[in-house]
C-alpha atoms as a printed R data frame, in Angstrom:
   type eleno elety resid chain resno       x       y        z
1  ATOM     1    CA   MET     A     1 -32.143 -22.996 -100.609
2  ATOM     2    CA   GLY     A     2 -33.618 -22.044 -103.690
3  ATOM     3    CA   LEU     A     3 -36.589 -24.444 -102.921
4  ATOM     4    CA   ALA     A     4 -36.685 -23.828  -99.372
5  ATOM     5    CA   TYR     A     5 -37.330 -19.978 -100.209
6  ATOM     6    CA   GLU     A     6 -40.087 -21.035 -103.028
7  ATOM     7    CA   THR     A     7 -41.347 -23.059 -100.586
8  ATOM     8    CA   THR     A     8 -42.040 -20.795  -97.853
9  ATOM     9    CA   LEU     A     9 -43.106 -17.921  -99.781
10 ATOM    10    CA   VAL     A    10 -46.577 -19.860 -100.962
11 ATOM    11    CA   SER     A    11 -46.965 -21.109  -97.210
12 ATOM    12    CA   LEU     A    12 -46.968 -17.729  -96.363
13 ATOM    13    CA   ARG     A    13 -48.699 -16.679  -99.403
14 ATOM    14    CA   LEU     A    14 -46.548 -14.012 -100.473
15 ATOM    15    CA   VAL     A    15 -47.235 -13.433 -104.195
16 ATOM    16    CA   ASP     A    16 -45.930  -9.955 -104.478
17 ATOM    17    CA   ARG     A    17 -42.276 -10.094 -105.527
18 ATOM    18    CA   GLY     A    18 -41.418  -6.493 -104.664
19 ATOM    19    CA   ASP     A    19 -43.010  -7.170 -100.880
20 ATOM    20    CA   ILE     A    20 -40.103  -6.425  -98.470
21 ATOM    21    CA   ALA     A    21 -41.439  -9.897  -96.671
22 ATOM    22    CA   ASN     A    22 -39.810 -11.664  -99.525
23 ATOM    23    CA   ASP     A    23 -36.193 -10.266  -98.395
24 ATOM    24    CA   VAL     A    24 -37.119 -11.226  -94.899
25 ATOM    25    CA   VAL     A    25 -37.576 -14.459  -95.599
26 ATOM    26    CA   ALA     A    26 -34.270 -14.961  -98.042
27 ATOM    27    CA   HIS     A    27 -32.556 -13.168  -95.010
28 ATOM    28    CA   LYS     A    28 -33.478 -16.242  -92.481
29 ATOM    29    CA   ILE     A    29 -33.506 -19.050  -94.850
30 ATOM    30    CA   THR     A    30 -29.378 -17.645  -95.309
31 ATOM    31    CA   GLU     A    31 -29.213 -17.165  -91.668
32 ATOM    32    CA   LEU     A    32 -30.444 -21.020  -91.168
33 ATOM    33    CA   ALA     A    33 -28.197 -22.437  -93.901
34 ATOM    34    CA   LYS     A    34 -24.668 -20.379  -92.577
35 ATOM    35    CA   THR     A    35 -25.396 -22.877  -89.305
36 ATOM    36    CA   GLY     A    36 -25.347 -25.708  -91.838
37 ATOM    37    CA   GLU     A    37 -28.872 -26.596  -92.449
38 ATOM    38    CA   ARG     A    38 -29.614 -27.466  -96.044
39 ATOM    39    CA   ASP     A    39 -32.709 -29.364  -96.388
40 ATOM    40    CA   PRO     A    40 -35.346 -27.225  -97.571
41 ATOM    41    CA   GLU     A    41 -38.372 -28.827  -95.434
42 ATOM    42    CA   ARG     A    42 -36.673 -28.161  -92.468
43 ATOM    43    CA   LEU     A    43 -35.653 -24.396  -93.393
44 ATOM    44    CA   CYS     A    44 -38.816 -23.806  -94.501
45 ATOM    45    CA   GLU     A    45 -40.433 -25.077  -91.223
46 ATOM    46    CA   ALA     A    46 -37.602 -22.795  -89.481
47 ATOM    47    CA   VAL     A    47 -38.760 -20.124  -91.318
48 ATOM    48    CA   LEU     A    48 -42.638 -20.631  -90.567
49 ATOM    49    CA   ASN     A    49 -42.019 -21.500  -86.901
50 ATOM    50    CA   GLN     A    50 -39.944 -17.888  -86.555
51 ATOM    51    CA   TRP     A    51 -42.775 -16.049  -87.646
52 ATOM    52    CA   GLY     A    52 -45.051 -17.925  -85.392
53 ATOM    53    CA   ARG     A    53 -47.065 -20.105  -87.884
54 ATOM    54    CA   PRO     A    54 -46.978 -23.541  -87.255
55 ATOM    55    CA   VAL     A    55 -46.432 -25.858  -90.261
56 ATOM    56    CA   GLY     A    56 -49.472 -27.895  -89.524
57 ATOM    57    CA   HIS     A    57 -51.647 -24.579  -89.861
58 ATOM    58    CA   VAL     A    58 -50.292 -23.265  -93.348
59 ATOM    59    CA   ALA     A    59 -53.082 -24.227  -96.039
60 ATOM    60    CA   PRO     A    60 -51.919 -24.379  -99.570
61 ATOM    61    CA   PRO     A    61 -52.569 -21.885 -102.097
62 ATOM    62    CA   ILE     A    62 -55.906 -22.184 -103.647
63 ATOM    63    CA   ALA     A    63 -55.954 -22.540 -107.340
64 ATOM    64    CA   PRO     A    64 -57.731 -20.458 -109.749
65 ATOM    65    CA   SER     A    65 -59.285 -23.619 -110.957
66 ATOM    66    CA   ASP     A    66 -60.617 -24.832 -107.270
67 ATOM    67    CA   GLN     A    67 -62.354 -21.226 -106.515
68 ATOM    68    CA   ILE     A    68 -66.305 -20.993 -106.636
């Protein structure tokens, strides 16, 4: 679940650990895990889909070395 959580935060570009959205992500992942899902990729995908952001449209974070 930890990997699913971190992957989802990166995908949503949630960098502020004090953001309430992080708690929402954690809650959603926990809810899904209680149904029996344990695959981190599927957990992440499910949360992203619930937030209305298809997985295919999520851009990877930009590393400082990649910036112009």
